[in-house]
N, C-alpha and C positions, 0 to 999 in steps of 0.2 A: 360253757355257760355256768355250770355249777361252781367252778373255781372263782368266777366273778362274784357270785353271791357270797361265797365264803369270805372273799377278800373284803367286801363291804361290811360284813358282820364283824370280822376281826378288827377292822379299823375303827369300830365304834360307831359307825353310821347306821342308824336305825332304818330298817326296811320300810318302804311305803306300802300302803294298802293297794290292792289291785285297782280300785277305782281311781286312786290318786295317780298311779302310774299311767293309766289310760288317759286321764285328763291332762297330765303333763305332756305326754306325747302329742296329743291333739293340739294343745296350745302352742307347742314349739313349732309345729308345721303351720298351723293356721295364722298365728300372729306374725310368725317370721315372714311368710309369703305376703300377708297384707301390708306390713310395714315396708317391705322392700319394693313391692309392685304398685301399691295404690296410694300409700301415704307420702311418697316422694322423699323418704328419709335420706337416701344417699345424696340427693341433690342438696338438701339443707345442710348436710355435713360439710359442704364446701365453704360454709361461713361467708366472709366478705367476698370470696371469689365467685360465689354463686350468681351474683348479679350480672357479671360479665358473660355468663353462659345462658341467660334467659332466652335470648333470641335464637341461640343455636339449638338448645335442647327442646324449647317449646314449653308452654305452660303445663302440659300433662306429663312430660318426661317419659319414664319407662311405661306408664300406663297405656300410652297410645300404641305401644308395640303389641299389646294383647288384642288389638282390634280384630285380626282374622279369627282368633279363637272365640272371642265373645260374640262376634257376629254370627258364627256358625251355631254356637250354643243357643243364642237368642232365637234364631230362626228355627232350629230343629226342636228344641225343648219347649220354648215358650211361645213361638210363633210371633216374635216381635223383631223389629229392626234395631239391633243393639250396637249401633255404631257410635263411637265416642264423639261427641260434639266438641271439638277442640276450640271452637270460638266461644264456648260457654265456660263459666267458672263454677257451674253447679256441680256439686259432688253427689247428687242423688239422681244422676242420669240413668236411663235404662241400662246403658252399657256398664255402668259402675255396679249396679245391682246384679247384673249377670256375672260380672267378674268376681264379685263377692261370693256368689253361688258356686262358681267354678273352684274358688279357693276352698270353700267349705267342703265340696265333694272330694277334692284332692286331700285335704287334711283328714277327713274321716277315713278314706282309703289308706292313707299313709300310716295313720295311727293304728289301724287294724293290722296291717302287715307288720308294723314295728312290734306290736304286741305279740304276734304269733312267733316272730323270729328271735326276739330279744327277751331273755328270762331274768335280766338283772332286777334286783329288788328296789333299787333307787339310783338316782343320777346326781350325786352331789356336785360334781364338777360342771356338768352340763347345766344344772340349775343355776350355778353361780354365773356362768357366762350368759345364759338366757335371761336371767334377771338383769344383768348389766345391759344387754341388748334392749330389753323393754324400757329400762330407765332412760337410756339415751333416746330411744324413739319417742317416748312420751315427753321427755324434757325438750327435745327439739320442737315438737309441736306446740307445747305450752309457751316456750320462749317466743316462737314465731307469732302465735296468736296474741301474746301479751304485748309485744313491741308494736304490733299493728294498731293497738289501742293507746299505749303509752305515748306514741307519736301518732296522733289520731288520724290515721289514713283509712282504716277499715270502715269506719262510720263517720264520714265527714259531716260538717254542718249542712243544713238544708241549702240547696242551690236557690238562686233567685226565682227560678220558675217554680220550684217546689213550695216557696212561700205563698204562691198564688193558688196552689192546687187545693181544692176542697178536701177536707179531712175524710169525708165519706168515700171519695174516689181512690184513696190510698189503699194499696194492698196491705195485708197484715205484716209482710216483710218490710215494707217501706215505713210503716208505723214504728216498728222496732228500731230500724236503722236511724230514722230521723229523731226519734225520742232520745236515743243514746247520743247521737251526733249533736244534738242541741245543747248538750252540757259536756264540754271537754273535760272539766275536772272529774266528772262521774266516769266518763269513758276511760280516762287515764288511770283512775283508781282501779277499775276492773282489770285493766291491762297489767297494772303493777302486781296484782295478786297472781295473775297467770305467769308473769315473768319470774316472780319469787318462787312459785311452785316448781317451775321448770328448772331453775338454777339449783334448788335444793336437791333435785333428783341426781345431779351430777356429783354430789358429795356423798360418799357412802354413809357417813355418820348421820346425815340429815335426810337420807333417801326416803325413810318411812314417813317422816313429816311431809316431804315433798309429795309422796304418793297420796297421803290423806288430803292435803290441800288441793292436789290435782283432782281427786275424786269429787270433792265438793264443787270445785270450779267447773269440771266437765259435766256434773249433774245439772248445774244451772244452765250451762250452754245447751245441753240436750233438751232441757225443759223449754227453753226459749225457742229452739229450733222446731220443736214439736208443736208448740202453741202458736207460734207466729209463722209457721210454714216456711222456715229457712231451709234451702236445699243443701244442708250439710248434716243431715240427721245421721247418716251412716258413719261419717268420720267422728262425730261427737259421741255416738254410741260406742264405737271401738275404743276411743280414748278412755271412756269411762270403764269399759271392760278391762283394758290394760291396767288402769289404776287398781281395779279389784284384784286382778291376778297378782300384781306386785304386793298387795296387802294380804293376800290369802294366807301366807305362812305366819303372819303376825296377828291375825284376828283374835285367837284365844288370849294372847297376852295383852292386846289392846282392850279386850273386854275385861280382863282382870283389873287393869288400871282405871279405865273410864267408867265401868259399870259396877263391878264387884268390889272395887277399891282394895285390891290385893296387890302384893308385891309381884313383880315379874322380872324375868331375866332381861338383860340388855337386848335391844332390837337391832342386832348387828346384821350386816349383809353377809351372804355366803362368800367365803374366800375364793378368789380366782386361782391362786397358786398355793402350793404347799410351803413355799419359801416366803418368810415374812418380808424380806427385803424386796422381793418382786411385788408383793402386795402393796407395800408402801409406794413403790414407783407407780403402780397401777392407779393408786389413789390420786397422785399428782397429775397423771395423764388425764384422768377423768375430770379433775378440776380445770385443767387447761382446756380440755375439749368444751366444757361448759362456757368458759370465757370466750373461746373462739366462736361458738354458736351465738352467744349474746352479741358479740361484735358484728357478726354477719346480719343478725336480725335487726339490730339497731341501725346499722349503716344503710341497709336496704330501705327501711321505712323512712329514714331521714331524707334520703334522696327523693323518694316518692313525695314526701311532704313538701320539700323545696320546689319540686317540679310542678306539683298540681294544686297544693292547698295553702302553702305558706304565703306570708305577706308579699314576698318577692316573686311569687308564681305569676306567670303571664296571664293577663286578663284581656278581655275584648277592648278595642279602642273606644267603643261606646258603652262601656260597662254601666249597667244599671237597669232599672225597670222604668220604661218610658210609657206614660199614659198618652193615648191619642186624644188630642184636643179637636183637631179638624181633619177631615178625611174627604178630599176632593177627587172625584173620578171624572175624567174627560170634561173638566171645567165645572162640574156640578157637585155642590156639597152633598155629602151622604149623611143623613141624620143617624144618631146612635140608636138604632132599633135592634132589639135582641134577635129579630128574625132575619136581619140582613146578613147574608153569607159572605159578602165581599168586604165589608168594613172590619177593621181591626179595633180591638179595645185597648190592647197594650202590645208593646214590643220589648222583649227582654234580651239583653246581651250579657253573657257571663263569661264562658270560656272563649278563647281567642277566635276559634273557627266555628262557633255555634251561635245560633240565635233561636228564639222561640217567639212566635206571635200568638196572641190570644184573640180568638174570634169573639164576636158579640155574645154568643151563647156560653162563653166561659171556657170553651175547649182550647187547650194548649197544644200547639203544633210545633214540634222541633224542626229546625232547618239548618242547612250548612251555610255559613256566612263566609264570603270571600271578600276581604277588604283589599281593594286595588288602589293604585296611586290616584292622586287628585280627588280624594273623597269618594271614589266609586265603590259601590257596595252591590254584590250579587248574592241573592238568596236562592238556594236550591233545595229541593225535597231530599230528605235523607232516606236512602234505601240501601240497607246493608247487603242485599242479595245481588242487585244488578249494578252496584257501583254508583259513581257520580251521575247525577241527573242534570239536564239543561236547566239553567236558572229560570225560575218563574217570576223573578223580580230583578230588575236592573235599575239601581237608584243612585242618585248623587246626594251625599249628606252635607249639610251645613250646620254650623253651631253658632247661631247669633249670640247666645250666652251659654255659660257652662251647663245650665239646666234646661236648655231649649234645643230641640233638634228639628231640622227641616229636611224632609226626604222628597226628592223629585225624581220622576222617571217613569218606567213602565212596570206595571204589575198585571200579570195575566193578560198581556196584549192591550192594556188600557193605560192611558196617561193618568198618573196620580200625583197629587201634592199632599203630603202628610205632615202635619204639625204635631209635635210631641213635647211633653214636659216630663222631666225626670222626677221620679217619685222619691221621697225621703225614705230610705231604707229603715231608719229608726222608727218610722210610723208603725212597723210591725212589732207588736207586743213581745213576740218571741225573741226579737233581737234587742229590745230596749228595756225589758222588765228588770233584768239584773237580779242581784241577791240582796236579801234584807234580813238582818238579825231580828228586828222587832216588827211584828205584824199583829195588829189588833184583830184583824179579820182575814180569813183566807182570801186569796186573790185568784179567782178563776174567771176566765173569759173564753 
């Protein structure tokens, strides 16, 4: 061990303080495990090939393999059922919190053992590779997040049913999602900043700038997640911490330039190799990796946009919001009373296999819509736990005019005839207001 210390000193590498060495050892283990196990970085490194493996690997990838451990720890230590809900995209699940706790315990123990057994005063080569590892991990996440907004699939525009939902009934998360999704230029600008921050991290010369931009961006993401209750607080907090770890060696010099207005030495990245030629090759590999990741993120989001949100994406045969004009049950007209539980106020068709009917009291009820030949339409209750339900409505649709719809058939074992008129979607101010350079008065509604 002493010969190693002597070698470091002789090579001109200054020794680190004890607390710096302990912090570095902890960070190597903790962030290494977190990025590999919970952030799904290996999956993202496949670039454009990752999309073909979505169904095979599953949405949670390696994270799901930790289920036996986290379930035992959750039950034994915290008294909770810490099973990963793989049908959920929430990153703040109980299982994920328990997994982070496990990683924290392992990192503390590993750092302690490492400190006892290893007496080296610094780790210049490991620092270089660990810095590269964190840059790639953070860059992958920033590029992925960014392209989900540049090609606005993360926060799509409000659906037709959401246009009818009272603002006070929205959750804080929906308020944020719909607010950003209501302005694609704003969403795309947010995403462009994240993409640029991520790509800068793949170029050693611009890595510090990328880390600074990522720090600001992830701080905003974490703030939004905390204040609007978005279930990705853990991931956002870790990305912010990674940004800080990457910037930690440069903070004094950044303070010299930005605060004290002093000269500082170049903000260079630690060298991966002792050979300059190898380092130059490594730079080009990093740049190529960044391009590969960008192609993967852009391609994946473009496919999602084309399939789900683009102008050519499939829509319902009866797309639109239909206001009920007449509602006849067993030959008797039903007046539009707010207390009537049978009568509908509106019927909304948006996605190809979905419908939403609005009761007279304003409640929006989603349903599965099955369009059959000869104008037949079946509506069934949506129940994700028990699977498809028997249809509660079997109707025949007729379109006397493009904006008029006539439905006949059975609804809850009663004969119905429903006459509907299509609503002009531009009657919603959110869709029709547009942009104005000149405004003599603020326009709030």
